[in-house]
TORVOKE-44025 format. One record per atom (N, C-alpha, C, O): residue number from 1; atom name; x, y, z. Coordinates in Angstrom, 3 decimals. Example, Ala and Ser with C-alpha at 12.3 -4.5 7.8 and 13.67 -1.06 7.14 Angstrom:
<pts>
+-----+------+----------+----------+----------+
! seq ! atom !       c1 !       c2 !       c3 !
+-----+------+----------+----------+----------+
!   1 !    N !   13.190 !   -5.690 !    7.800 !
!   1 !   CA !   12.300 !   -4.500 !    7.800 !
!   1 !    C !   13.200 !   -3.300 !    7.800 !
!   1 !    O !   14.236 !   -3.319 !    8.465 !
!   2 !    N !   12.850 !   -2.250 !    7.080 !
!   2 !   CA !   13.670 !   -1.060 !    7.140 !
!   2 !    C !   12.900 !    0.030 !    7.870 !
!   2 !    O !   13.409 !    1.138 !    8.039 !
+-----+------+----------+----------+----------+
</pts>
This chain:
<pts>
+-----+------+----------+----------+----------+
! seq ! atom !       c1 !       c2 !       c3 !
+-----+------+----------+----------+----------+
!   1 !    N !   98.951 !  118.857 !   95.294 !
!   1 !   CA !   97.965 !  119.224 !   95.990 !
!   1 !    C !   96.825 !  120.050 !   95.932 !
!   1 !    O !   96.919 !  121.010 !   95.167 !
!   2 !    N !   95.785 !  119.913 !   96.547 !
!   2 !   CA !   94.766 !  121.139 !   96.435 !
!   2 !    C !   95.025 !  122.431 !   96.963 !
!   2 !    O !   95.779 !  122.508 !   97.933 !
!   3 !    N !   94.509 !  123.484 !   96.468 !
!   3 !   CA !   95.003 !  124.659 !   96.690 !
!   3 !    C !   94.562 !  125.204 !   98.413 !
!   3 !    O !   95.108 !  125.979 !   99.199 !
!   4 !    N !   93.239 !  124.307 !   98.487 !
!   4 !   CA !   92.712 !  124.779 !  100.212 !
!   4 !    C !   93.170 !  123.715 !  101.063 !
!   4 !    O !   93.654 !  122.633 !  100.732 !
!   5 !    N !   92.901 !  124.280 !  102.448 !
!   5 !   CA !   93.571 !  123.314 !  103.304 !
!   5 !    C !   92.583 !  123.304 !  104.312 !
!   5 !    O !   91.620 !  124.070 !  104.312 !
!   6 !    N !   92.844 !  122.301 !  105.318 !
!   6 !   CA !   91.633 !  121.984 !  105.991 !
!   6 !    C !   92.744 !  121.527 !  107.700 !
!   6 !    O !   93.630 !  120.677 !  107.783 !
!   7 !    N !   92.329 !  122.274 !  108.581 !
!   7 !   CA !   92.756 !  121.860 !  109.855 !
!   7 !    C !   92.301 !  120.866 !  110.618 !
!   7 !    O !   91.082 !  120.820 !  110.780 !
!   8 !    N !   93.167 !  119.816 !  111.281 !
!   8 !   CA !   92.808 !  118.757 !  111.934 !
!   8 !    C !   93.752 !  118.587 !  112.983 !
!   8 !    O !   94.839 !  119.146 !  112.836 !
!   9 !    N !   93.521 !  117.833 !  114.155 !
!   9 !   CA !   94.415 !  117.668 !  115.121 !
!   9 !    C !   94.170 !  116.095 !  115.577 !
!   9 !    O !   93.441 !  115.850 !  116.538 !
!  10 !    N !   94.720 !  115.215 !  114.948 !
!  10 !   CA !   94.848 !  114.146 !  115.394 !
!  10 !    C !   95.651 !  113.599 !  116.730 !
!  10 !    O !   96.668 !  114.153 !  117.147 !
!  11 !    N !   95.065 !  112.453 !  117.337 !
!  11 !   CA !   95.824 !  111.897 !  118.480 !
!  11 !    C !   96.650 !  110.705 !  117.891 !
!  11 !    O !   96.048 !  109.776 !  117.353 !
!  12 !    N !   97.986 !  110.708 !  117.977 !
!  12 !   CA !   98.580 !  109.201 !  117.547 !
!  12 !    C !   99.723 !  108.882 !  118.370 !
!  12 !    O !  100.323 !  109.666 !  119.104 !
!  13 !    N !   99.917 !  107.914 !  118.219 !
!  13 !   CA !  101.294 !  107.113 !  119.258 !
!  13 !    C !  102.113 !  107.887 !  119.432 !
!  13 !    O !  102.548 !  108.475 !  118.441 !
!  14 !    N !  102.645 !  108.195 !  120.736 !
!  14 !   CA !  103.909 !  108.897 !  120.577 !
!  14 !    C !  105.086 !  108.691 !  120.103 !
!  14 !    O !  105.800 !  109.642 !  119.783 !
!  15 !    N !  105.449 !  107.527 !  119.991 !
!  15 !   CA !  106.685 !  106.821 !  119.359 !
!  15 !    C !  106.767 !  107.044 !  117.905 !
!  15 !    O !  107.828 !  107.373 !  117.377 !
!  16 !    N !  105.550 !  106.854 !  117.168 !
!  16 !   CA !  104.927 !  107.168 !  115.920 !
!  16 !    C !  105.123 !  108.502 !  115.545 !
!  16 !    O !  105.559 !  108.964 !  114.490 !
!  17 !    N !  104.730 !  109.059 !  116.583 !
!  17 !   CA !  104.846 !  110.970 !  116.330 !
!  17 !    C !  106.408 !  111.319 !  116.233 !
!  17 !    O !  106.880 !  111.858 !  115.232 !
!  18 !    N !  107.218 !  110.947 !  117.424 !
!  18 !   CA !  108.358 !  111.286 !  117.427 !
!  18 !    C !  109.392 !  110.724 !  116.105 !
!  18 !    O !  110.320 !  111.393 !  115.648 !
!  19 !    N !  109.074 !  109.628 !  115.723 !
!  19 !   CA !  109.657 !  109.105 !  114.390 !
!  19 !    C !  108.981 !  110.141 !  112.996 !
!  19 !    O !  109.740 !  110.507 !  112.098 !
!  20 !    N !  107.993 !  110.390 !  112.995 !
!  20 !   CA !  107.410 !  111.167 !  112.224 !
!  20 !    C !  108.247 !  112.655 !  112.059 !
!  20 !    O !  108.739 !  112.960 !  110.972 !
!  21 !    N !  108.342 !  113.445 !  113.122 !
!  21 !   CA !  108.945 !  114.411 !  113.321 !
!  21 !    C !  110.464 !  114.386 !  112.806 !
!  21 !    O !  110.994 !  115.214 !  112.065 !
!  22 !    N !  111.047 !  113.226 !  113.380 !
!  22 !   CA !  112.501 !  113.194 !  112.900 !
!  22 !    C !  112.801 !  112.879 !  111.401 !
!  22 !    O !  113.788 !  113.278 !  110.781 !
!  23 !    N !  111.810 !  112.114 !  110.928 !
!  23 !   CA !  111.681 !  112.226 !  109.350 !
!  23 !    C !  111.678 !  113.358 !  108.785 !
!  23 !    O !  112.573 !  113.684 !  108.004 !
!  24 !    N !  110.590 !  114.194 !  109.117 !
!  24 !   CA !  110.652 !  115.447 !  108.545 !
!  24 !    C !  111.981 !  116.437 !  108.526 !
!  24 !    O !  112.315 !  117.200 !  107.620 !
!  25 !    N !  112.652 !  116.196 !  109.816 !
!  25 !   CA !  113.587 !  116.985 !  110.154 !
!  25 !    C !  115.004 !  116.507 !  109.243 !
!  25 !    O !  115.869 !  117.268 !  108.810 !
!  26 !    N !  114.954 !  115.225 !  109.126 !
!  26 !   CA !  116.412 !  114.624 !  108.414 !
!  26 !    C !  115.966 !  115.075 !  107.014 !
!  26 !    O !  116.658 !  115.935 !  106.469 !
!  27 !    N !  114.985 !  114.638 !  106.427 !
!  27 !   CA !  114.414 !  115.328 !  105.177 !
!  27 !    C !  114.221 !  116.713 !  104.698 !
!  27 !    O !  113.893 !  117.044 !  103.559 !
!  28 !    N !  114.498 !  117.589 !  105.851 !
!  28 !   CA !  114.345 !  118.828 !  105.809 !
!  28 !    C !  112.963 !  119.141 !  105.135 !
!  28 !    O !  112.967 !  119.935 !  104.195 !
!  29 !    N !  111.905 !  118.638 !  105.499 !
!  29 !   CA !  110.597 !  118.938 !  105.060 !
!  29 !    C !  109.719 !  119.355 !  106.296 !
!  29 !    O !  110.169 !  119.230 !  107.435 !
!  30 !    N !  108.538 !  119.822 !  106.073 !
!  30 !   CA !  107.567 !  120.167 !  107.221 !
!  30 !    C !  107.000 !  119.200 !  107.467 !
!  30 !    O !  106.897 !  118.303 !  106.630 !
!  31 !    N !  106.480 !  119.116 !  108.676 !
!  31 !   CA !  105.688 !  118.055 !  109.099 !
!  31 !    C !  104.512 !  117.965 !  108.154 !
!  31 !    O !  104.184 !  116.889 !  107.652 !
!  32 !    N !  103.925 !  119.014 !  107.931 !
!  32 !   CA !  102.619 !  119.130 !  106.948 !
!  32 !    C !  103.081 !  118.540 !  105.733 !
!  32 !    O !  102.212 !  117.791 !  105.288 !
!  33 !    N !  104.147 !  118.583 !  104.989 !
!  33 !   CA !  104.678 !  117.766 !  104.062 !
!  33 !    C !  104.858 !  116.227 !  103.882 !
!  33 !    O !  104.780 !  115.545 !  102.860 !
!  34 !    N !  105.117 !  115.889 !  105.143 !
!  34 !   CA !  105.281 !  114.445 !  105.205 !
!  34 !    C !  104.215 !  114.004 !  105.267 !
!  34 !    O !  103.929 !  113.060 !  104.531 !
!  35 !    N !  103.096 !  114.629 !  106.324 !
!  35 !   CA !  101.858 !  114.129 !  106.549 !
!  35 !    C !  101.154 !  113.938 !  105.256 !
!  35 !    O !  100.796 !  112.842 !  104.824 !
!  36 !    N !  100.977 !  115.112 !  104.654 !
!  36 !   CA !  100.335 !  114.909 !  103.185 !
!  36 !    C !  100.844 !  113.848 !  102.539 !
!  36 !    O !  100.077 !  112.936 !  102.229 !
!  37 !    N !  102.162 !  113.777 !  102.232 !
!  37 !   CA !  102.730 !  112.867 !  101.284 !
!  37 !    C !  102.143 !  111.379 !  101.713 !
!  37 !    O !  101.567 !  110.637 !  100.918 !
!  38 !    N !  102.385 !  111.072 !  103.100 !
!  38 !   CA !  102.051 !  109.672 !  103.791 !
!  38 !    C !  100.311 !  109.437 !  103.621 !
!  38 !    O !   99.747 !  108.347 !  103.524 !
!  39 !    N !   99.731 !  110.667 !  103.617 !
!  39 !   CA !   97.984 !  110.214 !  103.353 !
!  39 !    C !   97.900 !  110.154 !  102.069 !
!  39 !    O !   97.226 !  109.222 !  101.630 !
!  40 !    N !   98.423 !  110.930 !  101.255 !
!  40 !   CA !   98.388 !  110.506 !   99.682 !
!  40 !    C !   98.707 !  109.339 !   99.355 !
!  40 !    O !   97.866 !  108.783 !   98.650 !
!  41 !    N !   99.731 !  108.674 !   99.633 !
!  41 !   CA !  100.460 !  107.369 !   99.372 !
!  41 !    C !   99.346 !  106.367 !  100.269 !
!  41 !    O !   99.002 !  105.340 !   99.683 !
!  42 !    N !   99.009 !  106.507 !  101.073 !
!  42 !   CA !   98.045 !  105.517 !  101.763 !
!  42 !    C !   96.394 !  105.779 !  100.942 !
!  42 !    O !   95.641 !  104.807 !  100.877 !
!  43 !    N !   96.116 !  106.619 !  100.578 !
!  43 !   CA !   94.701 !  106.565 !   99.880 !
!  43 !    C !   94.971 !  106.180 !   98.484 !
!  43 !    O !   94.244 !  105.278 !   98.069 !
!  44 !    N !   95.771 !  106.612 !   97.729 !
!  44 !   CA !   95.970 !  105.929 !   96.600 !
!  44 !    C !   96.572 !  104.796 !   96.140 !
!  44 !    O !   96.493 !  104.278 !   95.026 !
!  45 !    N !   97.398 !  104.346 !   97.453 !
!  45 !   CA !   97.995 !  102.967 !   97.048 !
!  45 !    C !   97.389 !  101.805 !   97.998 !
!  45 !    O !   96.924 !  100.765 !   97.531 !
!  46 !    N !   97.440 !  102.071 !   99.272 !
!  46 !   CA !   97.051 !  101.164 !  100.276 !
!  46 !    C !   95.658 !  100.715 !  100.190 !
!  46 !    O !   95.483 !   99.509 !  100.018 !
!  47 !    N !   94.466 !  101.615 !  100.298 !
!  47 !   CA !   93.164 !  101.581 !  100.169 !
!  47 !    C !   92.880 !  100.814 !   99.184 !
!  47 !    O !   92.547 !   99.649 !   99.402 !
!  48 !    N !   92.966 !  101.377 !   97.759 !
!  48 !   CA !   92.675 !  100.357 !   96.726 !
!  48 !    C !   93.214 !   98.858 !   96.731 !
!  48 !    O !   92.680 !   97.953 !   96.090 !
!  49 !    N !   94.121 !   98.739 !   97.380 !
!  49 !   CA !   94.583 !   97.238 !   97.361 !
!  49 !    C !   94.010 !   96.517 !   98.236 !
!  49 !    O !   93.975 !   95.314 !   97.977 !
!  50 !    N !   93.453 !   96.929 !   99.386 !
!  50 !   CA !   92.800 !   96.250 !  100.395 !
!  50 !    C !   91.741 !   95.459 !   99.765 !
!  50 !    O !   91.344 !   94.416 !  100.283 !
!  51 !    N !   91.284 !   95.900 !   98.705 !
!  51 !   CA !   89.920 !   95.567 !   98.006 !
!  51 !    C !   90.036 !   94.187 !   97.201 !
!  51 !    O !   89.151 !   93.385 !   96.901 !
!  52 !    N !   91.599 !   94.168 !   96.914 !
!  52 !   CA !   91.891 !   92.960 !   96.052 !
!  52 !    C !   91.899 !   91.675 !   96.504 !
!  52 !    O !   91.696 !   90.773 !   95.692 !
!  53 !    N !   92.186 !   91.315 !   98.171 !
!  53 !   CA !   91.823 !   90.411 !   98.893 !
!  53 !    C !   90.741 !   90.248 !   99.557 !
!  53 !    O !   90.214 !   91.268 !   99.998 !
!  54 !    N !   90.127 !   88.988 !   99.807 !
!  54 !   CA !   88.661 !   89.102 !  100.317 !
!  54 !    C !   89.227 !   89.038 !  101.667 !
!  54 !    O !   90.252 !   88.421 !  101.959 !
!  55 !    N !   88.323 !   89.876 !  102.665 !
!  55 !   CA !   88.223 !   89.956 !  103.928 !
!  55 !    C !   88.628 !   89.097 !  104.952 !
!  55 !    O !   89.358 !   89.409 !  105.893 !
!  56 !    N !   88.083 !   87.905 !  104.717 !
!  56 !   CA !   88.512 !   86.704 !  105.594 !
!  56 !    C !   89.827 !   86.155 !  105.252 !
!  56 !    O !   90.439 !   85.537 !  106.123 !
!  57 !    N !   90.321 !   86.305 !  104.110 !
!  57 !   CA !   91.764 !   86.063 !  103.699 !
!  57 !    C !   92.524 !   87.021 !  104.380 !
!  57 !    O !   93.312 !   86.546 !  105.198 !
!  58 !    N !   92.506 !   88.196 !  104.272 !
!  58 !   CA !   93.201 !   89.381 !  104.997 !
!  58 !    C !   93.119 !   89.176 !  106.397 !
!  58 !    O !   94.167 !   89.408 !  107.001 !
!  59 !    N !   92.147 !   88.801 !  107.074 !
!  59 !   CA !   91.706 !   88.368 !  108.733 !
!  59 !    C !   92.813 !   87.524 !  109.012 !
!  59 !    O !   93.737 !   87.814 !  109.773 !
!  60 !    N !   92.657 !   86.216 !  108.215 !
!  60 !   CA !   93.343 !   84.843 !  108.562 !
!  60 !    C !   95.062 !   85.413 !  108.280 !
!  60 !    O !   95.942 !   84.999 !  109.035 !
!  61 !    N !   95.316 !   86.132 !  107.431 !
!  61 !   CA !   96.875 !   86.548 !  106.988 !
!  61 !    C !   97.285 !   87.346 !  108.283 !
!  61 !    O !   98.334 !   86.996 !  108.823 !
!  62 !    N !   96.633 !   88.286 !  108.786 !
!  62 !   CA !   96.634 !   89.013 !  109.731 !
!  62 !    C !   96.866 !   88.559 !  111.189 !
!  62 !    O !   97.672 !   89.024 !  111.995 !
!  63 !    N !   96.016 !   87.584 !  111.346 !
!  63 !   CA !   96.043 !   86.574 !  112.425 !
!  63 !    C !   97.389 !   85.666 !  112.534 !
!  63 !    O !   97.883 !   85.382 !  113.625 !
!  64 !    N !   97.902 !   85.263 !  111.357 !
!  64 !   CA !   98.873 !   84.518 !  111.562 !
!  64 !    C !  100.262 !   85.202 !  111.528 !
!  64 !    O !  101.240 !   84.545 !  111.884 !
!  65 !    N !  100.420 !   86.620 !  111.078 !
!  65 !   CA !  101.479 !   87.346 !  111.443 !
!  65 !    C !  101.488 !   87.881 !  112.812 !
!  65 !    O !  102.523 !   88.249 !  113.366 !
!  66 !    N !  100.187 !   87.925 !  113.412 !
!  66 !   CA !  100.295 !   88.538 !  114.786 !
!  66 !    C !  100.867 !   87.314 !  115.579 !
!  66 !    O !  101.654 !   87.381 !  116.522 !
!  67 !    N !  100.423 !   86.380 !  115.122 !
!  67 !   CA !  100.483 !   84.874 !  116.086 !
!  67 !    C !  102.099 !   84.512 !  115.812 !
!  67 !    O !  102.715 !   84.006 !  116.749 !
!  68 !    N !  102.653 !   84.711 !  114.807 !
!  68 !   CA !  104.173 !   84.093 !  114.403 !
!  68 !    C !  105.178 !   85.330 !  114.267 !
!  68 !    O !  106.235 !   85.257 !  113.639 !
!  69 !    N !  104.690 !   86.564 !  114.983 !
!  69 !   CA !  105.564 !   87.802 !  114.846 !
!  69 !    C !  107.052 !   87.706 !  115.294 !
!  69 !    O !  107.929 !   88.356 !  114.725 !
!  70 !    N !  107.389 !   86.575 !  116.703 !
!  70 !   CA !  108.556 !   86.620 !  117.230 !
!  70 !    C !  109.379 !   85.737 !  115.829 !
!  70 !    O !  110.322 !   86.214 !  115.197 !
!  71 !    N !  108.794 !   84.474 !  115.588 !
!  71 !   CA !  109.390 !   83.729 !  114.464 !
!  71 !    C !  109.809 !   84.653 !  113.334 !
!  71 !    O !  110.899 !   84.398 !  112.823 !
!  72 !    N !  109.072 !   85.759 !  112.827 !
!  72 !   CA !  109.098 !   86.354 !  111.582 !
!  72 !    C !  110.186 !   87.261 !  111.703 !
!  72 !    O !  110.903 !   87.530 !  110.739 !
!  73 !    N !  110.367 !   87.811 !  112.987 !
!  73 !   CA !  111.449 !   88.845 !  113.433 !
!  73 !    C !  112.597 !   88.268 !  113.372 !
!  73 !    O !  113.517 !   89.010 !  113.026 !
!  74 !    N !  112.919 !   86.926 !  113.644 !
!  74 !   CA !  114.033 !   86.294 !  113.805 !
!  74 !    C !  114.523 !   85.657 !  112.222 !
!  74 !    O !  115.698 !   85.688 !  111.856 !
!  75 !    N !  113.770 !   85.274 !  111.659 !
!  75 !   CA !  114.081 !   84.977 !  110.257 !
!  75 !    C !  114.370 !   86.176 !  109.538 !
!  75 !    O !  115.209 !   86.133 !  108.638 !
!  76 !    N !  113.706 !   87.381 !  109.856 !
!  76 !   CA !  114.180 !   88.240 !  109.097 !
!  76 !    C !  115.464 !   89.066 !  109.483 !
!  76 !    O !  115.783 !   90.141 !  108.974 !
!  77 !    N !  116.292 !   88.248 !  110.668 !
!  77 !   CA !  117.667 !   89.034 !  110.890 !
!  77 !    C !  118.579 !   87.964 !  110.276 !
!  77 !    O !  119.796 !   88.144 !  110.226 !
+-----+------+----------+----------+----------+
</pts>
């Protein structure tokens, strides 16, 4: 991680925040460490992979997942 820091105060979903705090506590890490790791993973892995699939294909996939969410959750069990 870089030596300098930048302070920011995002507003996020309350349930997501509670899970984030619990994970940090469970892993005995600071919230800052967990957030930095999550951001780094997202920027290094997720963002580059988003450009591997044409946007219209990804849109169709996301619509399909949203439309079939209940079925997918039942199949996962």
